N, C-alpha and C positions, 0 to 999 in steps of 0.2 A: 746430736751435741746440740744443745738446747740453745745458749748464747753464742749464734755463730753470725756472721753479717747481716745476711736475709733477714733472720729473726730478728734484730734489731732494728733494723728498718720498719719491719714490721710494726714493732712497738712503739718507735716512735712515731708513727702515723695514728698508734691509738692515742698517745700522748698529744696530738697537734689537733686532734677532735675538740678536746675544751678549750685549748688556746683559740681555735679557730672562731667556737659559740663565743667566745667570752669579747674578742676583737669584734667581732663582727657587732655587737651589741655596745660597742664605746660610742658616746656621743660625740664624735670627733668626724672632722670633715672628710679624712683618709682612712676611714677606719674600714671600708667598705674594700678600699684597694690592699690594704694589709691583709682583711680575712682573705682576697685572692689568694695572693701571694700567699698563704698559708694553705689554700685549699689547692693550688697549683702544687707547692713542695709536697703535699700528701698525696696525690697523684704521682706526682714523679716515683715517691718510693716505693709505690705499688707497681709500678715499671721496672724499677732498679732492683728490687728485694727478689724478682722475677729472676730478672737478668742473670743476679748474681747467683742464685740457687743454682742455677742452670750451668753456668761459666765455673764457678769452684766446686761444685757439684756436692752443694751443703744444703742436703734437700732434709725435711726432718717431717715428722707426725706434728708437731706442734706450731711449725711454718704453716703446713697443710692447712691445718684448722684454722687458724688465728691470721691469716692472709686474707680471707675472704668475709670476715666477720668485720676485720678492720675497714675492706672496701664497703660494706652495706652501712655501716655505724656513719663512717664519713659522708655518704649519698644520704642515708637517711636524717642524719642531722642538717643538714646543708637544706635540704628540700623542705623539711620543718619550716625553717627559719626564713624561707624563704615563702612559703604559704603564710606564716603568719605575720609577713612584713607588709603594713598597709601603704607604704611605697609599693610595692610590687604590684599588689592589687589595683592601684591607681592607674598601673602604665600597661597591666596584661590586656589582652581582649576580651576575655571572659574568663574573670577570677574563678568560676565556679569549673571551665573549664580546666584552667593551671590547674586546680587542686584535683581534678580528676586523672589529668597526666601526672602528677607525683603519687597519686594513690596507686595507680598502674602500677609504675617503678619500683613503689616499695612492697607492693600484692607479689609482682614477680620475684622478686628478692625471696620473699618469704617462701613462696610455691616453690621455687628452683632449690631452695636449701632443705625445704621437708621432701623432697624428690628427692634429690640426691642422699638425704637420711636413708631414707625408704629402701632406696638401691642398693646401697651399701648394705643394708640388713638381709638384704636378698641375694648378696654377692655378686651385685651387677654394678657396683659403683662405676665402672671404666665405662661404661654405656652413657655417662652423663657426665664424664671431667670436662673441664672447663676447656671449650672449644674456642676455636678462632672467632666465631659470631659472637660469645660469648667475652671472647677479650675485645672486640671490636664494640660493641655493647658499653662497655665498662668506659670505654676511651670519649665515647661521644658522650656519654653522661657526664663525664669530668668537666669534659671541655663545654657542655652545655651549661652547666649548672656556673662553672668558673665562670663561664662568659655571663650569666645572669648576677653572678655575686658583683662580680666590676660595678657594673652601671653605669659608668661615665661614656661618653660619646667617644667613639673611638675615631682617630681621624677627623675631628671636627663633627661626625656623622653622628646623626640619631638611631645607635642602630640597637636599641631595645627591640624591637621588631623582631630581628633578624635573629637576638639570642631567644627571644620566646619560641621561633620556628625552629630554633634547632633543639629545644627541649622537646617538641611535637615529635621531631625525627626521632633523639634520642629513646622516647617513648614506643617509636613503633620501632625501633629494632630492639628497646628490650621487649616487647611482643615478638618480634621474632624470633630470638633467641631463645626462647620460654616456649614456641612452637616447636623448636627444632631436638630440646632435651627432650619435652614432652612425648614427640614423633619417634626417638630412639628407646623411652621409658614403654612406649605404648605396648608390646608386646609384654612383656613383663604385668604391666599393670591390669593387663586384659586376661591376662592366663589365668586357669583354673586355681584354687586354691591347693597346695601339695600336702 
């Protein structure tokens, strides 16, 4: 069934991406807070669509394809906006390091997507199916990025540095999950051609 509840939530996440970008760039004092709320809502739909697909047994090939695409597009859009934001550059320890971390996160997403596609071609897709570490990685990215978008002090404390460190931790988890997927696929990657 193409238009079940989980798939509609995934489509909603895709619709939220341009809305998120638009709000992020609005010249209003509360634009960052509203953009954060949209980003968090998108992250919640990611969790909810998976939960409902399992609970209602509403799995579909369309959903299996579109769900990770929507996640990656939302993360990529947010990272590109943060990298381009001069206010963020003024606050991070080293804007070059921050850019490299964003590149690591986006590069991993591309590499693992390509790995999954290749493994599917050789009939071994299940070896690189989404794991708990992958889900934890996504959650940490969403949390760190959402926290960076917020910008305001939390409870009166200037917490930008903590947010930046959370981003670096998310990048480390990103690399860890990529290594786990590569290790699972390694026997197939190094096998002689058949």
